[in-house]
Jmol script that loads the backbone (N, CA, C; Angstrom):
load data "model"
ATOM      1  N   UNK A   1     -18.679 -46.616 -59.559  1.00  0.00           N
ATOM      2  CA  UNK A   1     -20.039 -47.041 -59.266  1.00  0.00           C
ATOM      3  C   UNK A   1     -20.594 -46.378 -58.005  1.00  0.00           C
ATOM      4  N   UNK A   2     -19.832 -46.441 -56.916  1.00  0.00           N
ATOM      5  CA  UNK A   2     -20.338 -45.889 -55.662  1.00  0.00           C
ATOM      6  C   UNK A   2     -20.455 -44.369 -55.718  1.00  0.00           C
ATOM      7  N   UNK A   3     -19.590 -43.739 -56.501  1.00  0.00           N
ATOM      8  CA  UNK A   3     -19.657 -42.290 -56.649  1.00  0.00           C
ATOM      9  C   UNK A   3     -20.941 -41.855 -57.325  1.00  0.00           C
ATOM     10  N   UNK A   4     -21.412 -42.651 -58.280  1.00  0.00           N
ATOM     11  CA  UNK A   4     -22.661 -42.323 -58.969  1.00  0.00           C
ATOM     12  C   UNK A   4     -23.851 -42.377 -58.022  1.00  0.00           C
ATOM     13  N   UNK A   5     -23.828 -43.310 -57.089  1.00  0.00           N
ATOM     14  CA  UNK A   5     -24.928 -43.430 -56.126  1.00  0.00           C
ATOM     15  C   UNK A   5     -24.957 -42.217 -55.197  1.00  0.00           C
ATOM     16  N   UNK A   6     -23.786 -41.737 -54.808  1.00  0.00           N
ATOM     17  CA  UNK A   6     -23.726 -40.554 -53.931  1.00  0.00           C
ATOM     18  C   UNK A   6     -24.294 -39.343 -54.660  1.00  0.00           C
ATOM     19  N   UNK A   7     -23.913 -39.174 -55.926  1.00  0.00           N
ATOM     20  CA  UNK A   7     -24.421 -38.039 -56.690  1.00  0.00           C
ATOM     21  C   UNK A   7     -25.923 -38.157 -56.959  1.00  0.00           C
ATOM     22  N   UNK A   8     -26.443 -39.353 -56.966  1.00  0.00           N
ATOM     23  CA  UNK A   8     -27.880 -39.537 -57.153  1.00  0.00           C
ATOM     24  C   UNK A   8     -28.657 -39.093 -55.922  1.00  0.00           C
ATOM     25  N   UNK A   9     -28.039 -39.214 -54.746  1.00  0.00           N
ATOM     26  CA  UNK A   9     -28.732 -38.840 -53.506  1.00  0.00           C
ATOM     27  C   UNK A   9     -28.532 -37.374 -53.124  1.00  0.00           C
ATOM     28  N   UNK A  10     -27.620 -36.673 -53.771  1.00  0.00           N
ATOM     29  CA  UNK A  10     -27.391 -35.266 -53.431  1.00  0.00           C
ATOM     30  C   UNK A  10     -28.632 -34.395 -53.595  1.00  0.00           C
ATOM     31  N   UNK A  11     -29.415 -34.531 -54.662  1.00  0.00           N
ATOM     32  CA  UNK A  11     -30.636 -33.711 -54.751  1.00  0.00           C
ATOM     33  C   UNK A  11     -31.606 -33.997 -53.603  1.00  0.00           C
ATOM     34  N   UNK A  12     -31.682 -35.251 -53.173  1.00  0.00           N
ATOM     35  CA  UNK A  12     -32.559 -35.582 -52.051  1.00  0.00           C
ATOM     36  C   UNK A  12     -32.060 -34.942 -50.764  1.00  0.00           C
ATOM     37  N   UNK A  13     -30.751 -34.921 -50.570  1.00  0.00           N
ATOM     38  CA  UNK A  13     -30.195 -34.291 -49.366  1.00  0.00           C
ATOM     39  C   UNK A  13     -30.444 -32.794 -49.356  1.00  0.00           C
ATOM     40  N   UNK A  14     -30.320 -32.148 -50.503  1.00  0.00           N
ATOM     41  CA  UNK A  14     -30.577 -30.705 -50.535  1.00  0.00           C
ATOM     42  C   UNK A  14     -32.041 -30.407 -50.236  1.00  0.00           C
ATOM     43  N   UNK A  15     -32.933 -31.242 -50.744  1.00  0.00           N
ATOM     44  CA  UNK A  15     -34.357 -31.053 -50.438  1.00  0.00           C
ATOM     45  C   UNK A  15     -34.602 -31.227 -48.944  1.00  0.00           C
ATOM     46  N   UNK A  16     -33.950 -32.221 -48.334  1.00  0.00           N
ATOM     47  CA  UNK A  16     -34.098 -32.425 -46.888  1.00  0.00           C
ATOM     48  C   UNK A  16     -33.575 -31.235 -46.098  1.00  0.00           C
ATOM     49  N   UNK A  17     -32.462 -30.645 -46.549  1.00  0.00           N
ATOM     50  CA  UNK A  17     -31.916 -29.481 -45.853  1.00  0.00           C
ATOM     51  C   UNK A  17     -32.854 -28.286 -45.941  1.00  0.00           C
ATOM     52  N   UNK A  18     -33.604 -28.184 -47.028  1.00  0.00           N
ATOM     53  CA  UNK A  18     -34.580 -27.102 -47.143  1.00  0.00           C
ATOM     54  C   UNK A  18     -35.855 -27.397 -46.352  1.00  0.00           C
ATOM     55  N   UNK A  19     -36.243 -28.641 -46.287  1.00  0.00           N
ATOM     56  CA  UNK A  19     -37.486 -29.000 -45.591  1.00  0.00           C
ATOM     57  C   UNK A  19     -37.321 -29.065 -44.080  1.00  0.00           C
ATOM     58  N   UNK A  20     -36.143 -29.409 -43.609  1.00  0.00           N
ATOM     59  CA  UNK A  20     -35.932 -29.576 -42.162  1.00  0.00           C
ATOM     60  C   UNK A  20     -36.289 -28.312 -41.366  1.00  0.00           C
ATOM     61  N   UNK A  21     -35.823 -27.120 -41.740  1.00  0.00           N
ATOM     62  CA  UNK A  21     -36.207 -25.931 -40.967  1.00  0.00           C
ATOM     63  C   UNK A  21     -37.708 -25.647 -41.018  1.00  0.00           C
ATOM     64  N   UNK A  22     -38.321 -25.900 -42.152  1.00  0.00           N
ATOM     65  CA  UNK A  22     -39.766 -25.661 -42.276  1.00  0.00           C
ATOM     66  C   UNK A  22     -40.526 -26.609 -41.353  1.00  0.00           C
ATOM     67  N   UNK A  23     -40.138 -27.865 -41.348  1.00  0.00           N
ATOM     68  CA  UNK A  23     -40.797 -28.847 -40.473  1.00  0.00           C
ATOM     69  C   UNK A  23     -40.577 -28.481 -39.011  1.00  0.00           C
ATOM     70  N   UNK A  24     -39.356 -28.052 -38.669  1.00  0.00           N
ATOM     71  CA  UNK A  24     -39.070 -27.657 -37.288  1.00  0.00           C
ATOM     72  C   UNK A  24     -39.911 -26.457 -36.876  1.00  0.00           C
ATOM     73  N   UNK A  25     -40.055 -25.479 -37.745  1.00  0.00           N
ATOM     74  CA  UNK A  25     -40.855 -24.283 -37.421  1.00  0.00           C
ATOM     75  C   UNK A  25     -42.315 -24.671 -37.207  1.00  0.00           C
ATOM     76  N   UNK A  26     -42.855 -25.516 -38.064  1.00  0.00           N
ATOM     77  CA  UNK A  26     -44.248 -25.946 -37.910  1.00  0.00           C
ATOM     78  C   UNK A  26     -44.426 -26.712 -36.602  1.00  0.00           C
ATOM     79  N   UNK A  27     -43.479 -27.610 -36.290  1.00  0.00           N
ATOM     80  CA  UNK A  27     -43.550 -28.367 -35.032  1.00  0.00           C
ATOM     81  C   UNK A  27     -43.504 -27.421 -33.843  1.00  0.00           C
ATOM     82  N   UNK A  28     -42.594 -26.431 -33.878  1.00  0.00           N
ATOM     83  CA  UNK A  28     -42.465 -25.476 -32.788  1.00  0.00           C
ATOM     84  C   UNK A  28     -43.745 -24.673 -32.605  1.00  0.00           C
ATOM     85  N   UNK A  29     -44.349 -24.217 -33.693  1.00  0.00           N
ATOM     86  CA  UNK A  29     -45.581 -23.430 -33.585  1.00  0.00           C
ATOM     87  C   UNK A  29     -46.727 -24.257 -33.010  1.00  0.00           C
ATOM     88  N   UNK A  30     -46.846 -25.501 -33.443  1.00  0.00           N
ATOM     89  CA  UNK A  30     -47.901 -26.358 -32.894  1.00  0.00           C
ATOM     90  C   UNK A  30     -47.688 -26.609 -31.407  1.00  0.00           C
ATOM     91  N   UNK A  31     -46.444 -26.848 -31.009  1.00  0.00           N
ATOM     92  CA  UNK A  31     -46.130 -27.067 -29.601  1.00  0.00           C
ATOM     93  C   UNK A  31     -46.432 -25.804 -28.787  1.00  0.00           C
ATOM     94  N   UNK A  32     -46.044 -24.647 -29.329  1.00  0.00           N
ATOM     95  CA  UNK A  32     -46.281 -23.369 -28.658  1.00  0.00           C
ATOM     96  C   UNK A  32     -47.778 -23.116 -28.486  1.00  0.00           C
ATOM     97  N   UNK A  33     -48.564 -23.378 -29.515  1.00  0.00           N
ATOM     98  CA  UNK A  33     -50.011 -23.176 -29.420  1.00  0.00           C
ATOM     99  C   UNK A  33     -50.639 -24.112 -28.396  1.00  0.00           C
ATOM    100  N   UNK A  34     -50.163 -25.337 -28.322  1.00  0.00           N
ATOM    101  CA  UNK A  34     -50.683 -26.287 -27.344  1.00  0.00           C
ATOM    102  C   UNK A  34     -50.374 -25.825 -25.919  1.00  0.00           C
ATOM    103  N   UNK A  35     -49.158 -25.338 -25.696  1.00  0.00           N
ATOM    104  CA  UNK A  35     -48.780 -24.844 -24.373  1.00  0.00           C
ATOM    105  C   UNK A  35     -49.620 -23.626 -24.005  1.00  0.00           C
ATOM    106  N   UNK A  36     -49.843 -22.724 -24.951  1.00  0.00           N
ATOM    107  CA  UNK A  36     -50.660 -21.542 -24.677  1.00  0.00           C
ATOM    108  C   UNK A  36     -52.100 -21.939 -24.361  1.00  0.00           C
ATOM    109  N   UNK A  37     -52.612 -22.934 -25.032  1.00  0.00           N
ATOM    110  CA  UNK A  37     -53.969 -23.406 -24.771  1.00  0.00           C
ATOM    111  C   UNK A  37     -54.066 -23.984 -23.353  1.00  0.00           C
ATOM    112  N   UNK A  38     -53.063 -24.747 -22.939  1.00  0.00           N
ATOM    113  CA  UNK A  38     -53.053 -25.303 -21.583  1.00  0.00           C
ATOM    114  C   UNK A  38     -52.977 -24.192 -20.542  1.00  0.00           C
ATOM    115  N   UNK A  39     -52.157 -23.169 -20.797  1.00  0.00           N
ATOM    116  CA  UNK A  39     -52.063 -22.032 -19.864  1.00  0.00           C
ATOM    117  C   UNK A  39     -53.404 -21.322 -19.747  1.00  0.00           C
ATOM    118  N   UNK A  40     -54.089 -21.145 -20.876  1.00  0.00           N
ATOM    119  CA  UNK A  40     -55.397 -20.486 -20.841  1.00  0.00           C
ATOM    120  C   UNK A  40     -56.411 -21.287 -20.035  1.00  0.00           C
ATOM    121  N   UNK A  41     -56.364 -22.615 -20.163  1.00  0.00           N
ATOM    122  CA  UNK A  41     -57.278 -23.449 -19.386  1.00  0.00           C
ATOM    123  C   UNK A  41     -56.984 -23.332 -17.893  1.00  0.00           C
ATOM    124  N   UNK A  42     -55.727 -23.300 -17.523  1.00  0.00           N
ATOM    125  CA  UNK A  42     -55.354 -23.163 -16.109  1.00  0.00           C
ATOM    126  C   UNK A  42     -55.805 -21.808 -15.583  1.00  0.00           C
ATOM    127  N   UNK A  43     -55.564 -20.748 -16.356  1.00  0.00           N
ATOM    128  CA  UNK A  43     -55.986 -19.409 -15.920  1.00  0.00           C
ATOM    129  C   UNK A  43     -57.506 -19.312 -15.811  1.00  0.00           C
ATOM    130  N   UNK A  44     -58.223 -19.962 -16.711  1.00  0.00           N
ATOM    131  CA  UNK A  44     -59.680 -19.958 -16.653  1.00  0.00           C
ATOM    132  C   UNK A  44     -60.158 -20.671 -15.391  1.00  0.00           C
ATOM    133  N   UNK A  45     -59.511 -21.771 -15.055  1.00  0.00           N
ATOM    134  CA  UNK A  45     -59.860 -22.506 -13.839  1.00  0.00           C
ATOM    135  C   UNK A  45     -59.616 -21.655 -12.593  1.00  0.00           C
ATOM    136  N   UNK A  46     -58.472 -20.965 -12.563  1.00  0.00           N
ATOM    137  CA  UNK A  46     -58.170 -20.087 -11.426  1.00  0.00           C
ATOM    138  C   UNK A  46     -59.196 -18.968 -11.339  1.00  0.00           C
ATOM    139  N   UNK A  47     -59.552 -18.398 -12.474  1.00  0.00           N
ATOM    140  CA  UNK A  47     -60.536 -17.321 -12.499  1.00  0.00           C
ATOM    141  C   UNK A  47     -61.891 -17.802 -11.984  1.00  0.00           C
ATOM    142  N   UNK A  48     -62.297 -18.987 -12.403  1.00  0.00           N
ATOM    143  CA  UNK A  48     -63.573 -19.532 -11.933  1.00  0.00           C
ATOM    144  C   UNK A  48     -63.558 -19.769 -10.426  1.00  0.00           C
ATOM    145  N   UNK A  49     -62.449 -20.255  -9.907  1.00  0.00           N
ATOM    146  CA  UNK A  49     -62.341 -20.477  -8.467  1.00  0.00           C
ATOM    147  C   UNK A  49     -62.394 -19.162  -7.701  1.00  0.00           C
ATOM    148  N   UNK A  50     -61.741 -18.129  -8.239  1.00  0.00           N
ATOM    149  CA  UNK A  50     -61.786 -16.822  -7.579  1.00  0.00           C
ATOM    150  C   UNK A  50     -63.186 -16.226  -7.622  1.00  0.00           C
ATOM    151  N   UNK A  51     -63.869 -16.399  -8.743  1.00  0.00           N
ATOM    152  CA  UNK A  51     -65.246 -15.912  -8.840  1.00  0.00           C
ATOM    153  C   UNK A  51     -66.134 -16.626  -7.823  1.00  0.00           C
ATOM    154  N   UNK A  52     -65.964 -17.913  -7.716  1.00  0.00           N
ATOM    155  CA  UNK A  52     -66.750 -18.695  -6.754  1.00  0.00           C
ATOM    156  C   UNK A  52     -66.431 -18.252  -5.326  1.00  0.00           C
ATOM    157  N   UNK A  53     -65.161 -17.998  -5.051  1.00  0.00           N
ATOM    158  CA  UNK A  53     -64.758 -17.542  -3.722  1.00  0.00           C
ATOM    159  C   UNK A  53     -65.371 -16.174  -3.411  1.00  0.00           C
ATOM    160  N   UNK A  54     -65.355 -15.265  -4.385  1.00  0.00           N
ATOM    161  CA  UNK A  54     -65.894 -13.920  -4.167  1.00  0.00           C
ATOM    162  C   UNK A  54     -67.417 -13.933  -4.021  1.00  0.00           C
ATOM    163  N   UNK A  55     -68.106 -14.863  -4.674  1.00  0.00           N
ATOM    164  CA  UNK A  55     -69.565 -14.950  -4.544  1.00  0.00           C
ATOM    165  C   UNK A  55     -69.966 -15.445  -3.165  1.00  0.00           C
ATOM    166  N   UNK A  56     -69.180 -16.327  -2.577  1.00  0.00           N
ATOM    167  CA  UNK A  56     -69.516 -16.895  -1.271  1.00  0.00           C
ATOM    168  C   UNK A  56     -68.965 -16.095  -0.111  1.00  0.00           C
ATOM    169  N   UNK A  57     -68.234 -15.049  -0.385  1.00  0.00           N
ATOM    170  CA  UNK A  57     -67.650 -14.236   0.671  1.00  0.00           C
ATOM    171  C   UNK A  57     -68.733 -13.359   1.284  1.00  0.00           C
ATOM    172  N   UNK A  58     -68.814 -13.328   2.622  1.00  0.00           N
ATOM    173  CA  UNK A  58     -69.863 -12.507   3.251  1.00  0.00           C
ATOM    174  C   UNK A  58     -69.637 -11.017   3.011  1.00  0.00           C
ATOM    175  N   UNK A  59     -70.718 -10.292   2.805  1.00  0.00           N
ATOM    176  CA  UNK A  59     -70.654  -8.844   2.574  1.00  0.00           C
ATOM    177  C   UNK A  59     -70.468  -8.141   3.917  1.00  0.00           C
ATOM    178  N   UNK A  60     -69.597  -7.174   3.926  1.00  0.00           N
ATOM    179  CA  UNK A  60     -69.321  -6.428   5.174  1.00  0.00           C
ATOM    180  C   UNK A  60     -70.039  -5.108   5.141  1.00  0.00           C
TER     181      UNK A  60
END
end "model"
wireframe off; spacefill off
backbone 0.3
color backbone group
């Protein structure tokens, strides 16, 4: 009896083994894109501050 239940779940386990890497790759790409977006916002902020600093700098 218990052996039949294990064999019934084997197809589900194989599907999970195939889906796990795909889900991990999608999660990694979304995380990577979010980090890149945050870096771009920080760089944009730094650029704006430098532009503001250069505009207020007295001309020699």
